[in-house]
All heavy atoms as TSV, in Angstrom:
chain	resi	resn	atom	element	x	y	z
A	1	MET	N	N	19.569	15.060	47.888
A	1	MET	CA	C	20.247	13.972	47.288
A	1	MET	C	C	19.352	13.373	46.207
A	1	MET	O	O	18.141	13.334	46.350
A	1	MET	CB	C	20.604	12.916	48.317
A	1	MET	CG	C	21.268	11.732	47.714
A	1	MET	SD	S	21.550	10.380	48.863
A	1	MET	CE	C	19.945	10.058	49.500
A	2	CYS	N	N	19.973	12.897	45.138
A	2	CYS	CA	C	19.259	12.285	44.041
A	2	CYS	C	C	19.945	10.986	43.673
A	2	CYS	O	O	21.178	10.918	43.606
A	2	CYS	CB	C	19.272	13.249	42.856
A	2	CYS	SG	S	18.537	12.569	41.372
A	3	ILE	N	N	19.145	9.960	43.471
A	3	ILE	CA	C	19.677	8.666	43.012
A	3	ILE	C	C	19.074	8.398	41.644
A	3	ILE	O	O	17.878	8.464	41.470
A	3	ILE	CB	C	19.365	7.525	43.985
A	3	ILE	CG1	C	20.005	7.819	45.338
A	3	ILE	CG2	C	19.828	6.201	43.415
A	3	ILE	CD1	C	19.682	6.810	46.426
A	4	PHE	N	N	19.935	8.100	40.676
A	4	PHE	CA	C	19.509	7.904	39.299
A	4	PHE	C	C	20.073	6.584	38.806
A	4	PHE	O	O	21.258	6.293	39.031
A	4	PHE	CB	C	20.045	9.047	38.457
A	4	PHE	CG	C	19.742	8.917	36.995
A	4	PHE	CD1	C	18.491	9.249	36.507
A	4	PHE	CD2	C	20.719	8.479	36.115
A	4	PHE	CE1	C	18.210	9.132	35.167
A	4	PHE	CE2	C	20.434	8.379	34.751
A	4	PHE	CZ	C	19.188	8.677	34.289
A	5	ALA	N	N	19.252	5.759	38.200
A	5	ALA	CA	C	19.731	4.484	37.691
A	5	ALA	C	C	19.272	4.272	36.277
A	5	ALA	O	O	18.127	4.552	35.930
A	5	ALA	CB	C	19.226	3.354	38.577
A	6	LYS	N	N	20.157	3.857	35.458
A	6	LYS	CA	C	19.900	3.379	34.110
A	6	LYS	C	C	20.189	1.897	34.129
A	6	LYS	O	O	20.709	1.380	35.133
A	6	LYS	CB	C	20.840	4.069	33.090
A	6	LYS	CG	C	20.414	5.476	32.764
A	6	LYS	CD	C	19.188	5.440	31.888
A	6	LYS	CE	C	19.002	6.732	31.162
A	6	LYS	NZ	N	17.881	6.687	30.255
A	7	PRO	N	N	19.896	1.165	33.075
A	7	PRO	CA	C	20.118	-0.292	33.144
A	7	PRO	C	C	21.550	-0.685	33.552
A	7	PRO	O	O	21.708	-1.672	34.249
A	7	PRO	CB	C	19.803	-0.734	31.709
A	7	PRO	CG	C	18.834	0.255	31.218
A	7	PRO	CD	C	19.230	1.561	31.849
A	8	ASP	N	N	22.543	0.111	33.194
A	8	ASP	CA	C	23.915	-0.295	33.456
A	8	ASP	C	C	24.684	0.618	34.396
A	8	ASP	O	O	25.820	0.344	34.761
A	8	ASP	CB	C	24.714	-0.377	32.141
A	8	ASP	CG	C	24.136	-1.418	31.212
A	8	ASP	OD1	O	23.628	-2.447	31.708
A	8	ASP	OD2	O	24.224	-1.206	29.979
A	9	VAL	N	N	24.080	1.757	34.794
A	9	VAL	CA	C	24.792	2.766	35.584
A	9	VAL	C	C	23.939	3.250	36.746
A	9	VAL	O	O	22.747	3.429	36.617
A	9	VAL	CB	C	25.159	3.986	34.690
A	9	VAL	CG1	C	25.839	5.065	35.504
A	9	VAL	CG2	C	26.015	3.577	33.523
A	10	LEU	N	N	24.585	3.466	37.876
A	10	LEU	CA	C	23.928	4.073	39.043
A	10	LEU	C	C	24.664	5.339	39.353
A	10	LEU	O	O	25.893	5.361	39.387
A	10	LEU	CB	C	23.972	3.149	40.249
A	10	LEU	CG	C	23.367	3.760	41.508
A	10	LEU	CD1	C	21.847	3.590	41.475
A	10	LEU	CD2	C	23.959	3.159	42.735
A	11	ALA	N	N	23.935	6.437	39.565
A	11	ALA	CA	C	24.546	7.714	39.930
A	11	ALA	C	C	23.824	8.260	41.178
A	11	ALA	O	O	22.607	8.166	41.284
A	11	ALA	CB	C	24.411	8.721	38.797
A	12	ILE	N	N	24.596	8.809	42.066
A	12	ILE	CA	C	24.084	9.474	43.279
A	12	ILE	C	C	24.688	10.851	43.300
A	12	ILE	O	O	25.879	11.032	43.067
A	12	ILE	CB	C	24.497	8.706	44.557
A	12	ILE	CG1	C	24.104	7.237	44.485
A	12	ILE	CG2	C	23.933	9.390	45.788
A	12	ILE	CD1	C	24.689	6.382	45.591
A	13	ALA	N	N	23.855	11.875	43.551
A	13	ALA	CA	C	24.362	13.247	43.555
A	13	ALA	C	C	23.679	14.038	44.661
A	13	ALA	O	O	22.582	13.721	45.100
A	13	ALA	CB	C	24.093	13.932	42.225
A	14	CYS	N	N	24.346	15.078	45.130
A	14	CYS	CA	C	23.764	15.970	46.119
A	14	CYS	C	C	24.063	17.410	45.698
A	14	CYS	O	O	25.074	17.667	45.037
A	14	CYS	CB	C	24.273	15.688	47.522
A	14	CYS	SG	S	26.035	15.883	47.708
A	15	PRO	N	N	23.167	18.330	46.026
A	15	PRO	CA	C	23.357	19.717	45.608
A	15	PRO	C	C	24.421	20.434	46.434
A	15	PRO	O	O	24.655	20.110	47.591
A	15	PRO	CB	C	21.980	20.337	45.853
A	15	PRO	CG	C	21.406	19.538	46.945
A	15	PRO	CD	C	21.930	18.137	46.752
A	16	LEU	N	N	25.055	21.401	45.795
A	16	LEU	CA	C	25.987	22.325	46.477
A	16	LEU	C	C	25.328	23.690	46.462
A	16	LEU	O	O	24.785	24.102	45.435
A	16	LEU	CB	C	27.344	22.372	45.759
A	16	LEU	CG	C	28.124	21.074	45.719
A	16	LEU	CD1	C	29.356	21.220	44.838
A	16	LEU	CD2	C	28.503	20.643	47.117
A	17	PHE	N	N	25.391	24.380	47.592
A	17	PHE	CA	C	24.690	25.658	47.720
A	17	PHE	C	C	25.659	26.824	47.817
A	17	PHE	O	O	26.683	26.729	48.488
A	17	PHE	CB	C	23.806	25.633	48.964
A	17	PHE	CG	C	22.669	24.673	48.867
A	17	PHE	CD1	C	22.782	23.372	49.350
A	17	PHE	CD2	C	21.489	25.044	48.253
A	17	PHE	CE1	C	21.759	22.499	49.258
A	17	PHE	CE2	C	20.434	24.143	48.144
A	17	PHE	CZ	C	20.581	22.855	48.657
A	18	HIS	N	N	25.291	27.931	47.185
A	18	HIS	CA	C	25.982	29.205	47.311
A	18	HIS	C	C	25.750	29.698	48.731
A	18	HIS	O	O	24.795	29.297	49.389
A	18	HIS	CB	C	25.381	30.182	46.295
A	18	HIS	CG	C	26.110	31.463	46.164
A	18	HIS	ND1	N	25.827	32.560	46.942
A	18	HIS	CD2	C	27.118	31.838	45.335
A	18	HIS	CE1	C	26.612	33.579	46.587
A	18	HIS	NE2	N	27.408	33.146	45.612
A	19	TYR	N	N	26.619	30.568	49.224
A	19	TYR	CA	C	26.431	31.036	50.620
A	19	TYR	C	C	25.152	31.790	50.817
A	19	TYR	O	O	24.686	31.966	51.946
A	19	TYR	CB	C	27.637	31.835	51.114
A	19	TYR	CG	C	27.992	33.049	50.310
A	19	TYR	CD1	C	27.334	34.252	50.462
A	19	TYR	CD2	C	29.029	32.999	49.382
A	19	TYR	CE1	C	27.681	35.368	49.735
A	19	TYR	CE2	C	29.403	34.094	48.648
A	19	TYR	CZ	C	28.701	35.286	48.824
A	19	TYR	OH	O	29.058	36.385	48.091
A	20	ASP	N	N	24.480	32.249	49.718
A	20	ASP	CA	C	23.192	32.924	49.884
A	20	ASP	C	C	22.017	31.950	49.781
A	20	ASP	O	O	20.872	32.342	49.909
A	20	ASP	CB	C	23.023	34.071	48.905
A	20	ASP	CG	C	22.861	33.596	47.457
A	20	ASP	OD1	O	22.807	32.383	47.203
A	20	ASP	OD2	O	22.796	34.471	46.579
A	21	GLY	N	N	22.299	30.659	49.575
A	21	GLY	CA	C	21.269	29.668	49.666
A	21	GLY	C	C	20.814	29.005	48.366
A	21	GLY	O	O	20.132	27.997	48.411
A	22	HIS	N	N	21.159	29.568	47.192
A	22	HIS	CA	C	20.694	28.917	45.978
A	22	HIS	C	C	21.712	27.864	45.486
A	22	HIS	O	O	22.883	27.909	45.835
A	22	HIS	CB	C	20.384	29.939	44.879
A	22	HIS	CG	C	21.532	30.680	44.341
A	22	HIS	ND1	N	22.042	31.840	44.901
A	22	HIS	CD2	C	22.323	30.429	43.268
A	22	HIS	CE1	C	23.076	32.279	44.198
A	22	HIS	NE2	N	23.257	31.412	43.227
A	23	VAL	N	N	21.162	26.922	44.735
A	23	VAL	CA	C	21.981	25.797	44.251
A	23	VAL	C	C	22.985	26.306	43.197
A	23	VAL	O	O	22.594	27.020	42.268
A	23	VAL	CB	C	21.104	24.690	43.654
A	23	VAL	CG1	C	21.934	23.584	43.055
A	23	VAL	CG2	C	20.157	24.114	44.714
A	24	ILE	N	N	24.239	25.880	43.336
A	24	ILE	CA	C	25.250	26.312	42.376
A	24	ILE	C	C	25.850	25.129	41.609
A	24	ILE	O	O	26.606	25.318	40.664
A	24	ILE	CB	C	26.397	27.107	43.023
A	24	ILE	CG1	C	27.063	26.263	44.112
A	24	ILE	CG2	C	25.889	28.423	43.536
A	24	ILE	CD1	C	28.332	26.908	44.670
A	25	GLY	N	N	25.519	23.924	42.015
A	25	GLY	CA	C	26.047	22.771	41.337
A	25	GLY	C	C	25.737	21.499	42.086
A	25	GLY	O	O	24.881	21.520	42.969
A	26	SER	N	N	26.403	20.466	41.713
A	26	SER	CA	C	26.181	19.196	42.415
A	26	SER	C	C	27.489	18.429	42.517
A	26	SER	O	O	28.447	18.705	41.812
A	26	SER	CB	C	25.166	18.338	41.657
A	26	SER	OG	O	25.650	17.987	40.375
A	27	LEU	N	N	27.462	17.490	43.430
A	27	LEU	CA	C	28.615	16.599	43.649
A	27	LEU	C	C	28.133	15.192	43.377
A	27	LEU	O	O	27.284	14.682	44.130
A	27	LEU	CB	C	29.097	16.757	45.088
A	27	LEU	CG	C	30.438	16.150	45.449
A	27	LEU	CD1	C	31.560	16.747	44.595
A	27	LEU	CD2	C	30.726	16.394	46.914
A	28	PRO	N	N	28.561	14.579	42.279
A	28	PRO	CA	C	28.052	13.234	41.915
A	28	PRO	C	C	29.072	12.105	42.116
A	28	PRO	O	O	30.274	12.338	42.176
A	28	PRO	CB	C	27.787	13.393	40.426
A	28	PRO	CG	C	28.898	14.314	39.967
A	28	PRO	CD	C	29.148	15.250	41.134
A	29	ILE	N	N	28.552	10.943	42.267
A	29	ILE	CA	C	29.319	9.697	42.203
A	29	ILE	C	C	28.552	8.758	41.295
A	29	ILE	O	O	27.329	8.650	41.396
A	29	ILE	CB	C	29.480	9.028	43.588
A	29	ILE	CG1	C	30.359	9.895	44.515
A	29	ILE	CG2	C	30.074	7.663	43.470
A	29	ILE	CD1	C	30.521	9.321	45.914
A	30	SER	N	N	29.224	8.074	40.391
A	30	SER	CA	C	28.541	7.120	39.528
A	30	SER	C	C	29.436	5.927	39.279
A	30	SER	O	O	30.632	5.988	39.495
A	30	SER	CB	C	28.154	7.774	38.199
A	30	SER	OG	O	29.304	8.184	37.496
A	31	GLY	N	N	28.811	4.859	38.860
A	31	GLY	CA	C	29.567	3.666	38.561
A	31	GLY	C	C	28.678	2.597	37.944
A	31	GLY	O	O	27.463	2.709	37.938
A	32	PRO	N	N	29.286	1.536	37.439
A	32	PRO	CA	C	28.496	0.440	36.872
A	32	PRO	C	C	27.606	-0.185	37.938
A	32	PRO	O	O	28.037	-0.396	39.075
A	32	PRO	CB	C	29.571	-0.572	36.407
A	32	PRO	CG	C	30.877	0.126	36.491
A	32	PRO	CD	C	30.726	1.277	37.426
A	33	ILE	N	N	26.389	-0.434	37.587
A	33	ILE	CA	C	25.424	-0.936	38.557
A	33	ILE	C	C	25.829	-2.278	39.142
A	33	ILE	O	O	25.556	-2.572	40.296
A	33	ILE	CB	C	23.999	-0.943	37.956
A	33	ILE	CG1	C	22.986	-0.898	39.097
A	33	ILE	CG2	C	23.795	-2.135	37.043
A	33	ILE	CD1	C	21.665	-0.363	38.690
A	34	TYR	N	N	26.548	-3.096	38.382
A	34	TYR	CA	C	26.944	-4.412	38.889
A	34	TYR	C	C	27.969	-4.305	40.009
A	34	TYR	O	O	28.167	-5.259	40.764
A	34	TYR	CB	C	27.477	-5.319	37.760
A	34	TYR	CG	C	28.751	-4.884	37.126
A	34	TYR	CD1	C	29.983	-5.273	37.685
A	34	TYR	CD2	C	28.780	-4.086	36.004
A	34	TYR	CE1	C	31.190	-4.889	37.094
A	34	TYR	CE2	C	29.967	-3.696	35.421
A	34	TYR	CZ	C	31.164	-4.075	35.959
A	34	TYR	OH	O	32.334	-3.704	35.387
A	35	ARG	N	N	28.593	-3.144	40.168
A	35	ARG	CA	C	29.537	-2.943	41.269
A	35	ARG	C	C	28.904	-2.247	42.463
A	35	ARG	O	O	29.568	-2.010	43.492
A	35	ARG	CB	C	30.717	-2.092	40.797
A	35	ARG	CG	C	31.611	-2.785	39.827
A	35	ARG	CD	C	32.850	-1.962	39.586
A	35	ARG	NE	N	33.686	-2.620	38.635
A	35	ARG	CZ	C	34.722	-2.041	38.044
A	35	ARG	NH1	N	35.042	-0.801	38.325
A	35	ARG	NH2	N	35.461	-2.692	37.190
A	36	MET	N	N	27.624	-1.897	42.364
A	36	MET	CA	C	26.954	-1.120	43.400
A	36	MET	C	C	26.041	-1.961	44.288
A	36	MET	O	O	24.822	-1.897	44.193
A	36	MET	CB	C	26.167	0.031	42.762
A	36	MET	CG	C	27.033	1.069	42.110
A	36	MET	SD	S	28.010	1.948	43.344
A	36	MET	CE	C	28.689	3.228	42.331
A	37	SER	N	N	26.634	-2.770	45.115
A	37	SER	CA	C	25.846	-3.502	46.108
A	37	SER	C	C	25.248	-2.484	47.094
A	37	SER	O	O	25.657	-1.318	47.109
A	37	SER	CB	C	26.733	-4.481	46.862
A	37	SER	OG	O	27.729	-3.780	47.614
A	38	GLU	N	N	24.344	-2.924	47.912
A	38	GLU	CA	C	23.780	-2.027	48.931
A	38	GLU	C	C	24.884	-1.500	49.850
A	38	GLU	O	O	24.866	-0.323	50.238
A	38	GLU	CB	C	22.692	-2.735	49.735
A	38	GLU	CG	C	21.424	-2.990	48.949
A	38	GLU	CD	C	20.800	-1.731	48.362
A	38	GLU	OE1	O	20.720	-0.715	49.076
A	38	GLU	OE2	O	20.430	-1.755	47.180
A	39	GLU	N	N	25.840	-2.328	50.183
A	39	GLU	CA	C	26.957	-1.917	51.031
A	39	GLU	C	C	27.791	-0.843	50.323
A	39	GLU	O	O	28.187	0.161	50.938
A	39	GLU	CB	C	27.831	-3.110	51.343
A	39	GLU	CG	C	29.000	-2.807	52.278
A	39	GLU	CD	C	29.803	-4.056	52.588
A	39	GLU	OE1	O	29.244	-4.973	53.221
A	39	GLU	OE2	O	30.982	-4.088	52.189
A	40	LYS	N	N	28.052	-1.044	49.040
A	40	LYS	CA	C	28.838	-0.076	48.282
A	40	LYS	C	C	28.097	1.242	48.105
A	40	LYS	O	O	28.681	2.326	48.188
A	40	LYS	CB	C	29.208	-0.666	46.901
A	40	LYS	CG	C	30.180	0.162	46.133
A	40	LYS	CD	C	31.517	0.148	46.803
A	40	LYS	CE	C	32.582	0.731	45.891
A	40	LYS	NZ	N	33.882	0.787	46.533
A	41	LYS	N	N	26.767	1.172	47.901
A	41	LYS	CA	C	25.979	2.388	47.794
A	41	LYS	C	C	26.079	3.186	49.092
A	41	LYS	O	O	26.215	4.407	49.075
A	41	LYS	CB	C	24.504	2.062	47.506
A	41	LYS	CG	C	24.230	1.632	46.099
A	41	LYS	CD	C	22.735	1.414	45.958
A	41	LYS	CE	C	22.452	0.308	44.969
A	41	LYS	NZ	N	21.030	-0.025	44.894
A	42	ALA	N	N	25.956	2.485	50.232
A	42	ALA	CA	C	26.037	3.175	51.529
A	42	ALA	C	C	27.422	3.825	51.695
A	42	ALA	O	O	27.526	4.946	52.183
A	42	ALA	CB	C	25.737	2.197	52.650
A	43	GLU	N	N	28.459	3.108	51.299
A	43	GLU	CA	C	29.810	3.649	51.385
A	43	GLU	C	C	29.972	4.863	50.489
A	43	GLU	O	O	30.520	5.898	50.924
A	43	GLU	CB	C	30.808	2.565	50.980
A	43	GLU	CG	C	32.256	2.991	51.032
A	43	GLU	CD	C	33.186	1.895	50.542
A	43	GLU	OE1	O	32.822	0.721	50.522
A	43	GLU	OE2	O	34.321	2.252	50.181
A	44	CYS	N	N	29.463	4.801	49.266
A	44	CYS	CA	C	29.551	5.932	48.344
A	44	CYS	C	C	28.756	7.127	48.883
A	44	CYS	O	O	29.214	8.287	48.808
A	44	CYS	CB	C	29.010	5.552	46.971
A	44	CYS	SG	S	30.115	4.492	46.016
A	45	LEU	N	N	27.590	6.874	49.471
A	45	LEU	CA	C	26.777	7.942	50.023
A	45	LEU	C	C	27.506	8.624	51.182
A	45	LEU	O	O	27.498	9.860	51.263
A	45	LEU	CB	C	25.431	7.405	50.470
A	45	LEU	CG	C	24.434	8.404	50.991
A	45	LEU	CD1	C	24.176	9.495	49.951
A	45	LEU	CD2	C	23.143	7.707	51.392
A	46	GLU	N	N	28.153	7.868	52.018
A	46	GLU	CA	C	28.916	8.424	53.119
A	46	GLU	C	C	30.027	9.316	52.598
A	46	GLU	O	O	30.250	10.431	53.099
A	46	GLU	CB	C	29.467	7.290	53.981
A	46	GLU	CG	C	30.207	7.789	55.203
A	46	GLU	CD	C	30.763	6.617	56.037
A	46	GLU	OE1	O	30.098	5.575	56.113
A	46	GLU	OE2	O	31.843	6.790	56.566
A	47	ILE	N	N	30.780	8.850	51.604
A	47	ILE	CA	C	31.856	9.637	51.012
A	47	ILE	C	C	31.314	10.894	50.383
A	47	ILE	O	O	31.857	11.983	50.545
A	47	ILE	CB	C	32.626	8.786	49.985
A	47	ILE	CG1	C	33.408	7.656	50.667
A	47	ILE	CG2	C	33.583	9.642	49.142
A	47	ILE	CD1	C	33.932	6.607	49.715
A	48	LEU	N	N	30.210	10.763	49.647
A	48	LEU	CA	C	29.593	11.895	48.976
A	48	LEU	C	C	29.152	12.952	49.979
A	48	LEU	O	O	29.420	14.143	49.817
A	48	LEU	CB	C	28.403	11.390	48.163
A	48	LEU	CG	C	27.631	12.427	47.355
A	48	LEU	CD1	C	28.504	13.015	46.262
A	48	LEU	CD2	C	26.405	11.794	46.742
A	49	MET	N	N	28.480	12.544	51.051
A	49	MET	CA	C	28.000	13.498	52.027
A	49	MET	C	C	29.151	14.168	52.779
A	49	MET	O	O	29.089	15.353	53.108
A	49	MET	CB	C	27.042	12.816	53.034
A	49	MET	CG	C	25.763	12.305	52.349
A	49	MET	SD	S	24.910	13.545	51.352
A	49	MET	CE	C	24.341	14.635	52.625
A	50	ARG	N	N	30.221	13.438	53.042
A	50	ARG	CA	C	31.401	14.023	53.673
A	50	ARG	C	C	32.010	15.089	52.755
A	50	ARG	O	O	32.358	16.219	53.204
A	50	ARG	CB	C	32.424	12.941	54.030
A	50	ARG	CG	C	33.592	13.485	54.840
A	50	ARG	CD	C	34.526	12.393	55.350
A	50	ARG	NE	N	35.042	11.550	54.297
A	50	ARG	CZ	C	34.889	10.220	54.222
A	50	ARG	NH1	N	34.222	9.552	55.137
A	50	ARG	NH2	N	35.413	9.545	53.229
A	51	GLY	N	N	32.112	14.777	51.460
A	51	GLY	CA	C	32.630	15.738	50.511
A	51	GLY	C	C	31.758	16.956	50.383
A	51	GLY	O	O	32.238	18.099	50.329
A	52	LYS	N	N	30.438	16.753	50.400
A	52	LYS	CA	C	29.493	17.882	50.329
A	52	LYS	C	C	29.668	18.802	51.524
A	52	LYS	O	O	29.725	20.022	51.381
A	52	LYS	CB	C	28.075	17.354	50.273
A	52	LYS	CG	C	27.013	18.455	50.308
A	52	LYS	CD	C	25.650	17.928	50.604
A	52	LYS	CE	C	24.576	18.973	50.749
A	52	LYS	NZ	N	24.863	20.330	50.505
A	53	ARG	N	N	29.779	18.204	52.709
A	53	ARG	CA	C	29.956	19.045	53.911
A	53	ARG	C	C	31.257	19.854	53.832
A	53	ARG	O	O	31.270	21.036	54.177
A	53	ARG	CB	C	29.965	18.186	55.181
A	53	ARG	CG	C	28.602	17.717	55.594
A	53	ARG	CD	C	28.608	17.072	56.975
A	53	ARG	NE	N	29.466	15.891	57.057
A	53	ARG	CZ	C	29.106	14.657	56.756
A	53	ARG	NH1	N	27.881	14.419	56.337
A	53	ARG	NH2	N	29.944	13.654	56.877
A	54	GLU	N	N	32.318	19.250	53.336
A	54	GLU	CA	C	33.601	19.960	53.206
A	54	GLU	C	C	33.522	21.088	52.200
A	54	GLU	O	O	33.991	22.203	52.462
A	54	GLU	CB	C	34.704	18.974	52.835
A	54	GLU	CG	C	35.042	18.010	53.948
A	54	GLU	CD	C	36.083	16.972	53.539
A	54	GLU	OE1	O	36.688	17.085	52.465
A	54	GLU	OE2	O	36.268	16.010	54.330
A	55	VAL	N	N	32.918	20.818	51.049
A	55	VAL	CA	C	32.787	21.880	50.017
A	55	VAL	C	C	31.863	22.989	50.501
A	55	VAL	O	O	32.170	24.180	50.374
A	55	VAL	CB	C	32.289	21.289	48.688
A	55	VAL	CG1	C	31.958	22.408	47.683
A	55	VAL	CG2	C	33.317	20.347	48.091
A	56	ASP	N	N	30.725	22.629	51.108
A	56	ASP	CA	C	29.799	23.633	51.640
A	56	ASP	C	C	30.488	24.496	52.714
A	56	ASP	O	O	30.289	25.713	52.737
A	56	ASP	CB	C	28.556	22.999	52.239
A	56	ASP	CG	C	27.537	22.575	51.181
A	56	ASP	OD1	O	27.619	23.043	50.034
A	56	ASP	OD2	O	26.634	21.781	51.540
A	57	GLU	N	N	31.296	23.872	53.546
A	57	GLU	CA	C	32.017	24.600	54.588
A	57	GLU	C	C	32.953	25.637	53.982
A	57	GLU	O	O	33.042	26.775	54.437
A	57	GLU	CB	C	32.765	23.647	55.485
A	57	GLU	CG	C	33.420	24.287	56.670
A	57	GLU	CD	C	34.085	23.275	57.581
A	57	GLU	OE1	O	33.467	22.234	57.887
A	57	GLU	OE2	O	35.241	23.502	57.957
A	58	ILE	N	N	33.679	25.246	52.964
A	58	ILE	CA	C	34.629	26.147	52.285
A	58	ILE	C	C	33.857	27.314	51.655
A	58	ILE	O	O	34.251	28.479	51.789
A	58	ILE	CB	C	35.459	25.402	51.224
A	58	ILE	CG1	C	36.439	24.459	51.913
A	58	ILE	CG2	C	36.200	26.381	50.303
A	58	ILE	CD1	C	37.090	23.450	50.987
A	59	ILE	N	N	32.769	27.014	50.972
A	59	ILE	CA	C	31.966	28.058	50.323
A	59	ILE	C	C	31.439	29.035	51.376
A	59	ILE	O	O	31.492	30.255	51.193
A	59	ILE	CB	C	30.813	27.448	49.514
A	59	ILE	CG1	C	31.376	26.727	48.280
A	59	ILE	CG2	C	29.790	28.510	49.080
A	59	ILE	CD1	C	30.367	25.862	47.554
A	60	GLN	N	N	30.932	28.498	52.500
A	60	GLN	CA	C	30.381	29.368	53.540
A	60	GLN	C	C	31.484	30.178	54.260
A	60	GLN	O	O	31.354	31.406	54.423
A	60	GLN	CB	C	29.632	28.526	54.584
A	60	GLN	CG	C	28.398	27.862	54.064
A	60	GLN	CD	C	27.328	28.864	53.656
A	60	GLN	OE1	O	27.114	29.870	54.305
A	60	GLN	NE2	N	26.662	28.569	52.555
A	61	ASN	N	N	32.542	29.531	54.672
A	61	ASN	CA	C	33.581	30.183	55.465
A	61	ASN	C	C	34.355	31.231	54.701
A	61	ASN	O	O	34.738	32.247	55.248
A	61	ASN	CB	C	34.554	29.168	56.049
A	61	ASN	CG	C	33.954	28.321	57.134
A	61	ASN	OD1	O	32.906	28.646	57.672
A	61	ASN	ND2	N	34.581	27.210	57.425
A	62	TYR	N	N	34.573	30.996	53.395
A	62	TYR	CA	C	35.384	31.898	52.592
A	62	TYR	C	C	34.530	32.748	51.654
A	62	TYR	O	O	35.063	33.481	50.853
A	62	TYR	CB	C	36.438	31.133	51.815
A	62	TYR	CG	C	37.458	30.467	52.729
A	62	TYR	CD1	C	37.342	29.138	53.081
A	62	TYR	CD2	C	38.475	31.237	53.325
A	62	TYR	CE1	C	38.249	28.524	53.935
A	62	TYR	CE2	C	39.380	30.636	54.196
A	62	TYR	CZ	C	39.258	29.294	54.497
A	62	TYR	OH	O	40.149	28.704	55.349
A	63	ARG	N	N	33.196	32.592	51.785
A	63	ARG	CA	C	32.255	33.358	50.947
A	63	ARG	C	C	32.646	33.273	49.467
A	63	ARG	O	O	32.725	34.268	48.761
A	63	ARG	CB	C	32.193	34.813	51.380
A	63	ARG	CG	C	31.941	35.057	52.860
A	63	ARG	CD	C	30.553	34.813	53.282
A	63	ARG	NE	N	29.651	35.847	52.824
A	63	ARG	CZ	C	28.372	35.853	53.056
A	63	ARG	NH1	N	27.859	34.875	53.758
A	63	ARG	NH2	N	27.601	36.788	52.625
A	64	VAL	N	N	32.902	32.050	49.042
A	64	VAL	CA	C	33.320	31.779	47.659
A	64	VAL	C	C	32.166	32.169	46.734
A	64	VAL	O	O	31.045	31.716	46.883
A	64	VAL	CB	C	33.686	30.288	47.460
A	64	VAL	CG1	C	34.020	30.007	46.026
A	64	VAL	CG2	C	34.834	29.902	48.381
A	65	ASP	N	N	32.484	33.016	45.779
A	65	ASP	CA	C	31.480	33.474	44.796
A	65	ASP	C	C	31.781	32.821	43.454
A	65	ASP	O	O	32.743	33.172	42.799
A	65	ASP	CB	C	31.467	34.983	44.690
A	65	ASP	CG	C	30.378	35.492	43.762
A	65	ASP	OD1	O	29.551	34.672	43.296
A	65	ASP	OD2	O	30.337	36.692	43.521
A	66	LEU	N	N	30.953	31.882	43.096
A	66	LEU	CA	C	31.143	31.168	41.827
A	66	LEU	C	C	30.217	31.651	40.733
A	66	LEU	O	O	30.072	31.019	39.719
A	66	LEU	CB	C	30.955	29.659	42.050
A	66	LEU	CG	C	31.873	29.055	43.112
A	66	LEU	CD1	C	31.442	27.621	43.430
A	66	LEU	CD2	C	33.315	29.104	42.661
A	67	SER	N	N	29.586	32.805	40.943
A	67	SER	CA	C	28.569	33.275	40.028
A	67	SER	C	C	29.112	33.475	38.597
A	67	SER	O	O	28.364	33.339	37.637
A	67	SER	CB	C	27.923	34.573	40.530
A	67	SER	OG	O	28.888	35.602	40.631
A	68	ARG	N	N	30.371	33.771	38.432
A	68	ARG	CA	C	30.894	33.970	37.075
A	68	ARG	C	C	30.942	32.675	36.295
A	68	ARG	O	O	31.125	32.680	35.089
A	68	ARG	CB	C	32.269	34.617	37.125
A	68	ARG	CG	C	33.314	33.751	37.745
A	68	ARG	CD	C	34.689	34.439	37.697
A	68	ARG	NE	N	35.610	33.714	38.527
A	68	ARG	CZ	C	36.469	34.228	39.334
A	68	ARG	NH1	N	36.531	35.535	39.439
A	68	ARG	NH2	N	37.285	33.491	40.006
A	69	TYR	N	N	30.789	31.543	36.984
A	69	TYR	CA	C	30.799	30.248	36.311
A	69	TYR	C	C	29.409	29.700	36.034
A	69	TYR	O	O	29.274	28.603	35.501
A	69	TYR	CB	C	31.584	29.219	37.153
A	69	TYR	CG	C	32.977	29.669	37.424
A	69	TYR	CD1	C	33.369	30.047	38.713
A	69	TYR	CD2	C	33.951	29.698	36.423
A	69	TYR	CE1	C	34.679	30.447	38.960
A	69	TYR	CE2	C	35.244	30.114	36.654
A	69	TYR	CZ	C	35.586	30.499	37.951
A	69	TYR	OH	O	36.856	30.896	38.195
A	70	TYR	N	N	28.348	30.408	36.444
A	70	TYR	CA	C	26.992	29.900	36.246
A	70	TYR	C	C	26.656	29.825	34.787
A	70	TYR	O	O	26.894	30.772	34.042
A	70	TYR	CB	C	25.956	30.817	36.906
A	70	TYR	CG	C	26.027	30.899	38.434
A	70	TYR	CD1	C	25.291	31.855	39.099
A	70	TYR	CD2	C	26.814	30.053	39.166
A	70	TYR	CE1	C	25.327	31.930	40.480
A	70	TYR	CE2	C	26.851	30.146	40.555
A	70	TYR	CZ	C	26.116	31.077	41.192
A	70	TYR	OH	O	26.160	31.164	42.561
A	71	LEU	N	N	26.071	28.744	34.403
A	71	LEU	CA	C	25.593	28.622	33.026
A	71	LEU	C	C	24.143	29.054	32.905
A	71	LEU	O	O	23.697	29.482	31.854
A	71	LEU	CB	C	25.701	27.147	32.545
A	71	LEU	CG	C	27.117	26.602	32.468
A	71	LEU	CD1	C	27.083	25.145	32.067
A	71	LEU	CD2	C	27.945	27.394	31.482
A	72	PHE	N	N	23.406	28.929	33.998
A	72	PHE	CA	C	21.994	29.271	34.017
A	72	PHE	C	C	21.715	30.183	35.192
A	72	PHE	O	O	22.257	30.006	36.251
A	72	PHE	CB	C	21.112	28.019	34.157
A	72	PHE	CG	C	21.451	26.967	33.158
A	72	PHE	CD1	C	22.237	25.880	33.480
A	72	PHE	CD2	C	21.021	27.093	31.834
A	72	PHE	CE1	C	22.535	24.923	32.544
A	72	PHE	CE2	C	21.340	26.137	30.902
A	72	PHE	CZ	C	22.102	25.053	31.246
A	73	GLY	N	N	20.810	31.128	35.004
A	73	GLY	CA	C	20.392	31.985	36.108
A	73	GLY	C	C	21.342	33.051	36.324
A	73	GLY	O	O	21.464	33.940	36.974
């Protein structure tokens, strides 16, 4: 997970992994920092991690190959 903040924006992201283990992308959430209380950050993190688990499960269970979409590597 990565948390990034600029003066006006907060972004939280987590990596998505290919079924062979390498990173294939990320799942981000961002918003104006004035709307991101500690409670809201915790809520966003929970939603983000739930989404990550669901996407990772689909990639693993169905052996989704996204290699044709890679921009790097």
